[in-house]
Structures are given as C-alpha cells and as structure tokens.
RODODO-32164 format. One line per field, with one value per atom (N, C-alpha, C): x, y, z; residue in one letter; atom name; residue number from 0. Coordinates in steps of 0.1 Angstrom, whole numbers, plus 2048, in hexadecimal, padded with zeros to 3 digits. Layout:
# RODODO-32164
X	c(X;...)
Y	c(Y;...)
Z	c(Z;...)
aa	c(A;...)
at	c(CA;...)
i	c(NUM;...)
//
This chain:
# RODODO-32164
X	c(C7D;C80;C74;C6A;C5E;C5E;C53;C52;C59;C63;C6A;C61;C56;C4D;C46;C45;C3E;C48;C54;C5E;C5B;C5D;C5A;C61;C6D;C74;C6D;C64;C5E;C50;C4B;C3E;C3E;C35;C35;C2B;C2E;C24;C18;C0D;C01;C03;BFE;C00;BF8;BFE;BF7;BF2;BE5;BDF;BDC;BE4;BE2;BD5;BCE;BC1;BB7;BBA;BB1;BB5;BC0;BC5;BBE;BB5;BAD;BB5;BC0;BC9;BCF;BD3;BD9;BCF;BC2;BB8;BB4;BB4;BAF;BB9;BC5;BCF;BDB;BD9;BE4;BEF;BEE;BF9;BF9;C03;C04;BF9;BF4;BE9;BDC;BD5;BC9;BBE;BB1;BA6;BA5;BA2;BA0;B92;B8D;B80;B7D;B71;B6C;B73;B7C;B82;B7B;B7C;B75;B7F;B7A;B82;B79;B80;B7A;B7B;B70;B70;B6A;B6F;B6A;B60;B55;B4A;B4E;B4F;B53;B47;B3D;B32;B26;B1A;B0E;B09;B06;B01;AF3;AEC;ADE;ADF;AE9;AEA;AF1;AF8;AFF;B09;B13;B1E;B2B;B32;B40;B48;B51;B5A;B68;B71;B80;B85;B8C;B92;B9F;BA4;BB0;BBC;BBD;BC9;BC6;BBB;BB7;BAF;BAD;BA5;B96;B91;B83;B7A;B6F;B65;B57;B4D;B3F;B37;B2D;B23;B16;B10;B03;AF8;AED;AE3;ADE;ADD;AD8;AE2;AEE;AF8;AFB;AF3;AF5;AEA;AED;AE3;ADA;ADF;AD7;ACE;ACE;AC5;AB9;AAD;AA9;AA5;AA5;A9F;AA9;AB6;ABF;AC3;ACA;ACF;ADD;ADD;AEA;AF3;AEE;AF6;AFF;AF9;B01;B0D;B0D;B18;B24;B24;B30;B3A;B46;B51;B53;B48;B49;B50;B54;B5B;B51;B50;B46;B4E;B4A;B50;B49;B51;B4B;B54;B4D;B54;B55;B60;B61;B59;B50;B48;B4E;B54;B5A;B66;B72;B7F;B84;B7D;B81;B7B;B71;B6B;B71;B6F;B74;B69;B64;B6A;B66;B6D;B6B;B5D;B56;B48;B49;B42;B42;B34;B33;B26;B28;B1F;B20;B15;B0F;B05;B0C;B06;B0C;B0B;B00;AFF;B0A;B0D;B18;B25;B28;B34;B35;B2A;B2B;B2D;B27;B29;B38;B3D;B4B;B54;B51;B5A;B59;B4E;B4D;B54;B54;B5B;B6A;B6F;B7D;B82;B7A;B7D;B7D;B74;B73;B7F;B84;B90;B9D;B9D;BA9;BAB;BA1;BA2;BA0)
Y	c(63B;630;62B;633;62E;632;62F;632;627;62B;622;61A;620;619;60E;60D;603;5F8;5FA;5F0;5E2;5D8;5CA;5C6;5CB;5C7;5CD;5D6;5DD;5D7;5CE;5C9;5BF;5C1;5B9;5AE;5A2;597;59A;594;597;595;59D;59C;590;587;57C;580;57E;582;575;573;567;566;572;572;56C;56B;565;557;553;545;53B;533;52A;521;51C;513;51A;526;52E;531;533;535;528;51D;511;50A;50A;503;50C;515;51F;518;50C;506;4F7;4F0;4E2;4DA;4DE;4D7;4D9;4CF;4D1;4CA;4CE;4C8;4B9;4B0;4A2;49E;496;491;48A;48D;487;48C;495;49A;4A7;4A9;4B5;4C0;4CC;4D8;4E3;4EC;4F7;502;506;510;51D;528;535;53A;53E;543;551;553;560;568;561;568;55F;565;55E;561;557;558;552;555;54F;540;53A;52B;525;52D;527;530;52A;532;530;53B;53B;53A;530;52E;52C;52D;52B;521;517;50D;512;50B;510;513;50C;50E;519;51F;52A;526;519;513;518;51D;521;515;517;50C;512;509;50D;503;508;4FF;504;4FB;4FE;4FE;505;507;4F9;4EF;4E2;4DB;4E0;4DA;4E3;4ED;4F7;4F4;4F0;4ED;4F9;505;511;516;510;514;50C;510;51E;526;51F;526;52F;52D;535;542;54A;557;555;553;550;55C;568;574;575;570;571;567;55E;554;559;564;56A;56D;567;569;55E;556;54B;53F;536;529;51E;516;50B;4FE;4F3;4E6;4E0;4DC;4D7;4CC;4C3;4B8;4BA;4B6;4B7;4AC;4B0;4A7;4A5;4B0;4AF;4B7;4B1;4B8;4BB;4B7;4B9;4C6;4CB;4D7;4E4;4EF;4FB;506;50A;507;4FA;4F5;4E8;4E8;4DD;4DC;4D5;4DB;4D7;4D5;4CE;4CD;4D0;4D8;4DA;4D2;4C9;4C0;4B6;4B4;4AA;49C;499;48B;489;493;492;490;497;496;488;482;475;46A;46C;463;463;46F;471;46A;46C;465;456;451;442;43E;446;442;443;44D;44E;442;43E;433;426;425;419;417;422;421;420;424;424;416;40E;401;3F6)
Z	c(D72;D7A;D82;D84;D8B;D9A;DA0;DAE;DB6;DBF;DC7;DD1;DD5;DDE;DD8;DCB;DC4;DBE;DC1;DBC;DC1;DB8;DBC;DC9;DCC;DD8;DE5;DE3;DEE;DF1;DE8;DEA;DF6;DFF;E0B;E0A;E0F;E0E;E16;E14;E1B;E2A;E32;E41;E46;E4D;E53;E60;E62;E6F;E77;E82;E8A;E90;E92;E98;E8F;E82;E78;E74;E79;E76;E7F;E7A;E82;E8A;E85;E8C;E98;E96;EA1;EAC;EA8;EB2;EB9;EB2;EB7;EC0;EBC;EC3;EC7;ED0;ED4;EDB;EE1;EE8;EE3;EE8;EE4;EEB;EF6;EFC;EF4;EF1;EE9;EF0;EEF;EF5;EF0;EF9;EF6;EF7;EEE;EEE;EFB;F00;F0D;F19;F18;F24;F29;F36;F3C;F3F;F3D;F3F;F46;F4D;F53;F48;F42;F37;F3C;F36;F39;F2F;F33;F2A;F25;F18;F12;F0D;F08;F02;F01;F00;EFE;EF0;EE8;EDB;EDA;ECF;ECE;ECF;ECA;EC9;ED5;EDE;EE9;EEF;EF5;EFC;EF5;EF3;EEF;EFB;EFB;F07;F02;F0C;F09;F13;F0E;F17;F1D;F27;F2E;F25;F1A;F11;F07;F08;EFE;EF2;EF1;EE6;EE7;EDC;EDB;EDC;EE3;EE4;EE3;EE2;EE1;EE9;EF1;EF7;EF1;EE9;EE3;EEE;EEC;EF6;EFC;EF3;EF8;F01;F02;F0B;F16;F18;F24;F2E;F3A;F44;F48;F45;F49;F3E;F33;F28;F27;F25;F22;F2E;F3A;F46;F4D;F4C;F53;F4C;F53;F4E;F48;F3B;F35;F35;F34;F34;F41;F4C;F59;F59;F4F;F4F;F49;F42;F3B;F46;F44;F4D;F57;F58;F62;F5C;F65;F61;F62;F58;F57;F55;F5B;F59;F4D;F42;F36;F31;F29;F23;F13;F0D;EFF;EF8;EEF;EE7;ED9;ED4;EC6;EC6;EC6;EC6;EB8;EAE;EA0;E9A;EA0;E9B;EA0;E99;E9D;E9D;EA9;EB6;EBB;EC5;ECB;ED1;ED0;ED5;EE3;EED;EFB;F00;F0B;F12;F21;F27;F35;F3D;F36;F3D;F45;F51;F5A;F54;F4D;F47;F3C;F34;F2A;F31;F3C;F43;F49;F4E;F54;F49;F3D;F32;F2E;F2D;F28;F33;F40;F4A;F48;F46;F44;F37;F2D;F21;F23;F2B;F2E;F36;F40;F49;F41;F37;F2F;F26;F21;F18;F20;F2C;F34;F3A;F3B;F42;F39)
aa	c(M;M;M;G;G;G;D;D;D;P;P;P;L;L;L;L;L;L;A;A;A;P;P;P;D;D;D;R;R;R;V;V;V;Q;Q;Q;P;P;P;P;P;P;H;H;H;R;R;R;R;R;R;P;P;P;D;D;D;L;L;L;D;D;D;S;S;S;Q;Q;Q;A;A;A;M;M;M;R;R;R;R;R;R;P;P;P;T;T;T;D;D;D;M;M;M;S;S;S;P;P;P;T;T;T;L;L;L;H;H;H;H;H;H;E;E;E;Y;Y;Y;D;D;D;V;V;V;R;R;R;V;V;V;L;L;L;A;A;A;V;V;V;R;R;R;P;P;P;W;W;W;G;G;G;L;L;L;D;D;D;V;V;V;V;V;V;L;L;L;P;P;P;D;D;D;G;G;G;T;T;T;A;A;A;G;G;G;Q;Q;Q;I;I;I;V;V;V;N;N;N;A;A;A;K;K;K;D;D;D;P;P;P;H;H;H;W;W;W;P;P;P;D;D;D;G;G;G;D;D;D;Q;Q;Q;E;E;E;S;S;S;S;S;S;V;V;V;G;G;G;T;T;T;V;V;V;V;V;V;R;R;R;A;A;A;V;V;V;V;V;V;L;L;L;D;D;D;D;D;D;E;E;E;R;R;R;D;D;D;P;P;P;V;V;V;R;R;R;L;L;L;S;S;S;A;A;A;L;L;L;A;A;A;D;D;D;D;D;D;R;R;R;A;A;A;I;I;I;A;A;A;R;R;R;S;S;S;L;L;L;R;R;R;E;E;E;G;G;G;T;T;T;A;A;A;G;G;G)
at	c(N;CA;C;N;CA;C;N;CA;C;N;CA;C;N;CA;C;N;CA;C;N;CA;C;N;CA;C;N;CA;C;N;CA;C;N;CA;C;N;CA;C;N;CA;C;N;CA;C;N;CA;C;N;CA;C;N;CA;C;N;CA;C;N;CA;C;N;CA;C;N;CA;C;N;CA;C;N;CA;C;N;CA;C;N;CA;C;N;CA;C;N;CA;C;N;CA;C;N;CA;C;N;CA;C;N;CA;C;N;CA;C;N;CA;C;N;CA;C;N;CA;C;N;CA;C;N;CA;C;N;CA;C;N;CA;C;N;CA;C;N;CA;C;N;CA;C;N;CA;C;N;CA;C;N;CA;C;N;CA;C;N;CA;C;N;CA;C;N;CA;C;N;CA;C;N;CA;C;N;CA;C;N;CA;C;N;CA;C;N;CA;C;N;CA;C;N;CA;C;N;CA;C;N;CA;C;N;CA;C;N;CA;C;N;CA;C;N;CA;C;N;CA;C;N;CA;C;N;CA;C;N;CA;C;N;CA;C;N;CA;C;N;CA;C;N;CA;C;N;CA;C;N;CA;C;N;CA;C;N;CA;C;N;CA;C;N;CA;C;N;CA;C;N;CA;C;N;CA;C;N;CA;C;N;CA;C;N;CA;C;N;CA;C;N;CA;C;N;CA;C;N;CA;C;N;CA;C;N;CA;C;N;CA;C;N;CA;C;N;CA;C;N;CA;C;N;CA;C;N;CA;C;N;CA;C;N;CA;C;N;CA;C;N;CA;C;N;CA;C;N;CA;C;N;CA;C;N;CA;C;N;CA;C;N;CA;C;N;CA;C;N;CA;C;N;CA;C;N;CA;C;N;CA;C;N;CA;C;N;CA;C;N;CA;C;N;CA;C;N;CA;C;N;CA;C;N;CA;C)
i	c(0;0;0;1;1;1;2;2;2;3;3;3;4;4;4;5;5;5;6;6;6;7;7;7;8;8;8;9;9;9;10;10;10;11;11;11;12;12;12;13;13;13;14;14;14;15;15;15;16;16;16;17;17;17;18;18;18;19;19;19;20;20;20;21;21;21;22;22;22;23;23;23;24;24;24;25;25;25;26;26;26;27;27;27;28;28;28;29;29;29;30;30;30;31;31;31;32;32;32;33;33;33;34;34;34;35;35;35;36;36;36;37;37;37;38;38;38;39;39;39;40;40;40;41;41;41;42;42;42;43;43;43;44;44;44;45;45;45;46;46;46;47;47;47;48;48;48;49;49;49;50;50;50;51;51;51;52;52;52;53;53;53;54;54;54;55;55;55;56;56;56;57;57;57;58;58;58;59;59;59;60;60;60;61;61;61;62;62;62;63;63;63;64;64;64;65;65;65;66;66;66;67;67;67;68;68;68;69;69;69;70;70;70;71;71;71;72;72;72;73;73;73;74;74;74;75;75;75;76;76;76;77;77;77;78;78;78;79;79;79;80;80;80;81;81;81;82;82;82;83;83;83;84;84;84;85;85;85;86;86;86;87;87;87;88;88;88;89;89;89;90;90;90;91;91;91;92;92;92;93;93;93;94;94;94;95;95;95;96;96;96;97;97;97;98;98;98;99;99;99;100;100;100;101;101;101;102;102;102;103;103;103;104;104;104;105;105;105;106;106;106;107;107;107;108;108;108;109;109;109;110;110;110;111;111;111;112;112;112;113;113;113;114;114;114;115;115;115;116;116;116)
//
C-alpha cells in the first residue's frame, strides 16, 4: 500500500511566510504613505547607505545618507530608536524612500499646498 505519510492527500502546500511577502510588509494597513506627505518615522537601523525606518502604519522606509541631515558629521548610531520627521519622496518603491532634510520637507509642503488650491 505504501507509506501513509507520503499519500497525496497528506501533501501540504508550501508554507506562505507573510514576513517574506513584500506586499504584507509594505502595506500592513489600509493607510499607505502618500507622496509629498510628512510622517514621524522611527529609525530601526543604520546601514552603510542610510537609515532603515518604519512609518506609523508599519510600512518600511529608507532614508539614504544624502537625505539625512546628520550625515556624514553626526552620530547615526545614536539615532536608532528615535523618531524623525520625514517626507515621502517615492511611494512606489519598496521600501518607501523618504527625506529628513528641512528643504525637502518645505518643497513637499509647497507642492501639497499648490495641489490643494
């Protein structure tokens, strides 16, 4: 008869890992980051290219070094766990690209005001 553990009705489909599903990681709630909008993001880690951050809705984000006002002169390691005000530069990428530069936030504000009126 064969091994009952290998019977076709016992074969399980591959396990889906939500932690590896990019859409689950990127958009965990119905609220999604909006281009040119500002958010308070939490710094999760420092990488050679910038900061890994998370938005309030759990969406993964990235602030590259050129968009971090504390780089290269500041102590980026001390920013882990802190909250930074940042603006969304690209909401189509995964992770979402943000800037913590005051100039970029001001430009985004003027763009939002221009589209609203």
